[in-house]
GUDRENBA-691737 format. One record per residue: residue in one letter; x, y, z of N, C-alpha, C in turn. Coordinates in Angstrom, 2 decimals. Example, Ala and Ser with C-alpha at 12.3 -4.5 7.8 and 13.67 -1.06 7.14 Angstrom:
REM residues 2
+-------+---------+---------+---------+---------+---------+---------+---------+---------+---------+
: torro :      nX :      nY :      nZ :     caX :     caY :     caZ :      cX :      cY :      cZ :
+-------+---------+---------+---------+---------+---------+---------+---------+---------+---------+
:     a :   13.19 :   -5.69 :    7.80 :   12.30 :   -4.50 :    7.80 :   13.20 :   -3.30 :    7.80 :
:     s :   12.85 :   -2.25 :    7.08 :   13.67 :   -1.06 :    7.14 :   12.90 :    0.03 :    7.87 :
+-------+---------+---------+---------+---------+---------+---------+---------+---------+---------+
END
This chain:
REM residues 73
+-------+---------+---------+---------+---------+---------+---------+---------+---------+---------+
: torro :      nX :      nY :      nZ :     caX :     caY :     caZ :      cX :      cY :      cZ :
+-------+---------+---------+---------+---------+---------+---------+---------+---------+---------+
:     m :    0.75 :   -0.87 :    0.01 :   -0.15 :    0.26 :    0.10 :    0.87 :    1.17 :    0.07 :
:     s :    0.68 :    2.25 :   -0.90 :    1.52 :    3.39 :   -0.94 :    0.66 :    4.17 :    0.33 :
:     t :    1.91 :    5.08 :    0.81 :    1.82 :    6.06 :    1.68 :    0.50 :    7.18 :    1.18 :
:     n :    0.14 :    7.06 :   -0.12 :   -0.89 :    8.12 :   -0.75 :   -2.06 :    7.59 :   -0.65 :
:     t :   -2.19 :    6.24 :    0.14 :   -3.77 :    5.60 :   -0.04 :   -4.45 :    5.27 :    1.63 :
:     l :   -5.41 :    5.76 :    1.63 :   -6.00 :    5.75 :    2.81 :   -6.50 :    4.29 :    3.21 :
:     n :   -6.39 :    3.68 :    4.24 :   -6.54 :    2.41 :    4.60 :   -8.39 :    2.44 :    5.19 :
:     t :   -9.13 :    1.87 :    4.09 :  -10.55 :    2.07 :    4.24 :  -10.67 :    0.81 :    5.37 :
:     k :  -10.10 :   -0.57 :    5.18 :  -10.26 :   -1.56 :    6.54 :  -10.12 :   -0.79 :    7.83 :
:     i :   -8.98 :   -0.07 :    7.96 :   -9.00 :    0.43 :    9.55 :  -10.02 :    1.43 :    9.53 :
:     i :  -10.24 :    2.27 :    8.56 :  -11.44 :    3.31 :    8.98 :  -12.50 :    2.44 :    9.10 :
:     s :  -12.91 :    1.48 :    8.48 :  -14.12 :    0.61 :    8.89 :  -13.82 :   -0.01 :   10.21 :
:     l :  -12.75 :   -0.45 :   10.39 :  -12.96 :   -1.33 :   12.22 :  -12.81 :   -0.07 :   12.94 :
:     i :  -12.60 :    1.36 :   12.88 :  -12.86 :    2.43 :   13.79 :  -14.10 :    2.65 :   13.98 :
:     l :  -14.96 :    2.93 :   13.13 :  -16.24 :    3.25 :   13.00 :  -16.92 :    2.08 :   13.93 :
:     e :  -16.43 :    0.35 :   13.24 :  -17.29 :   -0.34 :   14.03 :  -17.24 :   -0.31 :   15.34 :
:     a :  -15.96 :   -0.27 :   15.76 :  -15.44 :   -0.10 :   17.18 :  -16.42 :    0.69 :   18.10 :
:     g :  -16.29 :    2.23 :   17.27 :  -17.15 :    3.23 :   18.27 :  -18.70 :    3.07 :   18.11 :
:     v :  -19.32 :    2.23 :   17.39 :  -20.59 :    2.06 :   17.34 :  -20.84 :    0.79 :   18.81 :
:     a :  -19.75 :   -0.08 :   18.47 :  -20.16 :   -1.13 :   19.53 :  -19.62 :   -0.62 :   21.00 :
:     m :  -18.50 :    0.13 :   21.22 :  -18.23 :    0.90 :   22.21 :  -19.65 :    1.66 :   23.04 :
:     e :  -20.23 :    2.35 :   22.15 :  -21.35 :    3.38 :   22.55 :  -22.62 :    2.18 :   22.59 :
:     s :  -22.71 :    1.03 :   22.28 :  -23.95 :    0.19 :   22.27 :  -23.83 :   -0.65 :   23.51 :
:     r :  -22.37 :   -0.84 :   23.93 :  -22.26 :   -1.44 :   24.98 :  -21.96 :   -0.69 :   26.26 :
:     h :  -22.39 :    0.64 :   26.13 :  -22.05 :    1.70 :   27.16 :  -20.73 :    1.67 :   27.77 :
:     l :  -19.77 :    1.65 :   26.68 :  -18.83 :    1.83 :   27.42 :  -18.05 :    3.32 :   27.11 :
:     t :  -18.88 :    4.09 :   26.83 :  -18.10 :    5.58 :   26.47 :  -19.52 :    6.14 :   27.10 :
:     i :  -19.42 :    7.52 :   27.36 :  -20.12 :    8.63 :   27.67 :  -20.18 :    9.63 :   26.75 :
:     e :  -21.54 :    9.79 :   25.89 :  -21.64 :   10.87 :   24.91 :  -20.40 :   10.72 :   23.78 :
:     t :  -19.73 :   12.08 :   23.82 :  -18.51 :   12.09 :   22.99 :  -16.99 :   11.68 :   23.40 :
:     w :  -17.10 :   11.49 :   24.86 :  -16.16 :   11.32 :   25.67 :  -14.71 :   10.14 :   24.93 :
:     g :  -13.87 :   10.16 :   24.96 :  -12.81 :    9.44 :   24.30 :  -12.28 :    9.62 :   22.81 :
:     n :  -11.17 :    9.02 :   22.64 :  -10.86 :    8.76 :   20.97 :  -10.64 :    7.24 :   20.75 :
:     i :  -10.83 :    6.93 :   19.64 :  -10.28 :    5.68 :   19.11 :   -9.30 :    5.76 :   18.20 :
:     s :   -8.07 :    5.07 :   18.08 :   -6.91 :    5.41 :   17.18 :   -6.51 :    4.00 :   16.74 :
:     m :   -5.91 :    3.98 :   15.53 :   -5.42 :    2.62 :   14.99 :   -3.94 :    3.31 :   14.04 :
:     r :   -3.02 :    2.42 :   14.39 :   -1.64 :    2.97 :   13.27 :   -2.02 :    1.98 :   12.35 :
:     d :   -1.60 :    2.18 :   10.89 :   -1.48 :    1.33 :    9.79 :   -0.04 :    0.89 :    9.93 :
:     p :    0.22 :   -0.51 :    9.93 :    1.55 :   -1.03 :    9.82 :    2.42 :   -0.73 :    8.85 :
:     e :    1.78 :   -0.89 :    7.49 :    2.50 :   -0.72 :    6.13 :    2.93 :    0.64 :    5.94 :
:     t :    2.08 :    1.90 :    6.30 :    2.28 :    2.96 :    6.05 :    2.65 :    3.94 :    7.03 :
:     g :    2.54 :    3.34 :    8.46 :    2.91 :    4.07 :    9.59 :    1.38 :    5.45 :    9.36 :
:     l :    0.70 :    5.39 :    9.15 :   -0.26 :    6.58 :    9.18 :   -1.07 :    6.20 :   10.49 :
:     l :   -1.66 :    7.30 :   11.33 :   -2.37 :    6.98 :   12.31 :   -3.75 :    7.57 :   12.32 :
:     y :   -4.63 :    6.75 :   12.48 :   -6.10 :    7.08 :   12.03 :   -6.56 :    7.25 :   13.16 :
:     i :   -7.41 :    8.42 :   13.72 :   -8.16 :    8.95 :   14.97 :   -9.36 :    9.62 :   14.42 :
:     t :  -10.25 :    9.24 :   15.56 :  -11.62 :    9.71 :   15.50 :  -11.60 :   11.14 :   15.70 :
:     p :  -12.54 :   12.27 :   15.38 :  -12.67 :   13.54 :   16.01 :  -13.16 :   13.68 :   17.12 :
:     s :  -12.52 :   14.57 :   17.77 :  -13.18 :   15.22 :   19.27 :  -14.82 :   15.57 :   19.07 :
:     g :  -15.58 :   15.41 :   19.81 :  -16.76 :   15.86 :   19.92 :  -17.92 :   15.47 :   19.13 :
:     m :  -17.78 :   14.36 :   18.40 :  -18.78 :   14.10 :   17.49 :  -19.39 :   12.69 :   18.13 :
:     p :  -20.46 :   12.27 :   18.19 :  -21.09 :   10.80 :   18.75 :  -20.55 :    9.92 :   17.66 :
:     y :  -19.99 :    8.60 :   18.25 :  -19.89 :    7.54 :   17.47 :  -20.67 :    7.12 :   16.38 :
:     n :  -21.84 :    7.05 :   16.91 :  -22.72 :    6.40 :   15.98 :  -23.40 :    7.30 :   14.96 :
:     k :  -22.57 :    8.72 :   14.74 :  -22.79 :    9.58 :   13.75 :  -21.84 :    9.67 :   12.94 :
:     l :  -20.81 :    9.27 :   13.28 :  -19.58 :    9.27 :   12.37 :  -19.47 :    8.57 :   10.82 :
:     v :  -19.07 :    9.12 :    9.95 :  -18.71 :    8.61 :    8.85 :  -17.28 :    8.39 :    8.33 :
:     p :  -16.75 :    7.53 :    7.35 :  -15.48 :    7.80 :    7.22 :  -14.66 :    9.03 :    6.70 :
:     e :  -15.15 :   10.01 :    6.13 :  -14.77 :   11.03 :    5.77 :  -14.54 :   12.05 :    7.36 :
:     d :  -14.99 :   11.56 :    8.44 :  -14.88 :   12.35 :    9.82 :  -13.47 :   11.96 :    9.94 :
:     i :  -12.88 :   10.70 :   10.04 :  -11.66 :   10.09 :   10.36 :  -10.35 :   10.89 :    9.75 :
:     v :   -9.81 :   10.98 :   10.90 :   -8.40 :   12.11 :   10.82 :   -7.27 :   10.84 :   10.52 :
:     a :   -6.19 :   11.17 :    9.55 :   -5.12 :   10.80 :    9.24 :   -4.00 :   11.36 :    9.88 :
:     l :   -2.94 :   10.78 :   10.57 :   -1.78 :   11.77 :   10.83 :   -0.52 :   10.74 :   10.38 :
:     n :    0.14 :   11.67 :    9.73 :    1.57 :   11.05 :    9.32 :    2.40 :   10.64 :   10.23 :
:     p :    3.40 :    9.45 :   10.23 :    4.30 :    9.37 :   11.36 :    4.98 :   10.30 :   12.18 :
:     d :    5.00 :   11.35 :   11.67 :    5.77 :   12.69 :   12.47 :    4.65 :   13.51 :   13.35 :
:     g :    3.14 :   13.00 :   13.15 :    2.39 :   13.81 :   13.78 :    1.80 :   15.11 :   12.57 :
:     s :    2.20 :   15.31 :   11.71 :    1.53 :   16.29 :   10.84 :    0.20 :   15.71 :   10.57 :
:     l :   -0.59 :   16.51 :    9.67 :   -1.73 :   16.13 :    9.11 :   -1.46 :   15.47 :    8.25 :
:     y :   -2.18 :   14.49 :    7.57 :   -2.15 :   13.65 :    6.41 :   -3.57 :   14.11 :    5.75 :
:     k :   -4.20 :   13.84 :    6.41 :   -5.95 :   14.08 :    5.83 :   -6.72 :   14.34 :    7.23 :
:     g :   -7.96 :   15.22 :    7.00 :   -8.83 :   15.44 :    7.91 :   -9.19 :   16.96 :    8.34 :
+-------+---------+---------+---------+---------+---------+---------+---------+---------+---------+
END
């Protein structure tokens, strides 16, 4: 996978985890974040602050470069 390609599998897993956490009452309202690192590209994917997990769409997920600079989002 090239560093120019977003990993849609990771984004889907993040969205699914957020819905599962919310449905199991493991989080309160919009508290916390979910993140995953892509081992192939080093990109870090993270949920935005202040948004309910059940309302997130793939375009809401932020991607950061390994150095912490914004890649997408």
